[in-house]
N, C-alpha and C positions, 0 to 999 in steps of 0.2 A: 292790439293783439287779440282782444276778445272778438272783434269783427272778423279777423282772419280765421279764428277758430269756428265761429258760427257759419262762415262761408266754406269751411273745409279747405282753406288755403294755408300755406306756410306763412307765418308772420314775417314782416319785413323788419328785421332787427339789425341796427347798425353794427358794424364790426370795428369801428374806430374808438379812440378814447374820448372822454368827455371834453378834453381841451379843444378839439375841433369844433364842437357845438358851441362852446363859449366864444370862440373867435367868430363864428358865423352869426352869433347873436349880438356881437359887439360888446361883450363883457370883458372888462380888463381882468387880466389874470390875478386872482387873489393871492397867489403864491409869490409872483414876481413883483407886482405893484404894492401888495399889502403885507407881504411877509407872513402870511398865514399858512399853516399846514393844509395840504390838499391832496387827496388821492385821485384827482382828476386825470393825471397823466397815465395811470394804470387801470382806470375804471372804464368799463363798457359804457358807451353813450346810450341815451334813450330816455333819460329822466326829464329832459327839458331844462337842464341846468338849474334845477331848483335851488340848491344851496348857493352857488355863485350869484344867482339873481338877487339874493338878499345879502350879499357881501361875505358869505362864509365859504370856507373850503369844502370840497366834496368829501363825503364820508364813505363813498364806495358802495352805495345802496344797490347798484345794478351789477355788482360783482366785478371781478377782474376782466379786462379785455382779453382777446385771444392770446396775445403774446406780450404780457406786461413786463416791463424792465424795472422791477422794484429796486434793484441795486443802483440804478442811475438816479432814482428818486431819493435815495437815502441821504445824500449830502444836502439836498434842498430841505428835507424835513429837519435835519440837524440845524441848518441855518435859521429855520423858523422857530427854533427854541426847544425842540423835542429831544430828550435824551433817549437812550436805547430802550428803556422800559416804556416810555411814552409812545415811541414808534411801534413797539410790539402791540400795545393796547389799541393804537390807532387802526392797525390792520385787523384787530379782533372785534370789530363791531358787527355790522349786519351780515357780512359774508365771511366770517371767521373760518368756516368749514371749507371754503373754496381753496383748492390746492395751492394756487399762486399766492393768495393772501396768507394762508397758513404757513407756507414756506418763508414768506417775507417776515412774518412775525416771529417765527422760530429763529431766524437769523439774528434777532435782537434779544433773545433770552440770555 
């Protein structure tokens, strides 16, 4: 991104979720295989799958992807052991102000 800025070009930012990058890197899904909560399905790719590389679920550092389906993720987060309050807190980490994550957390208040 810095290189693009210095060259006066638009940065090449992926528009898919983190899950696709995990699959490309050959990383087993921490949510499906490990039962861990993960925001990867609703998070913008681009971090280099840092959390899944060390066996942890995604915390959503890069913010929500263009059209996240947080409602579809809810049952998976419940199965991983999070109650409604914990799910709301999960969405209120790094990008709590992002409209999609704020709406998803408000659904659990």
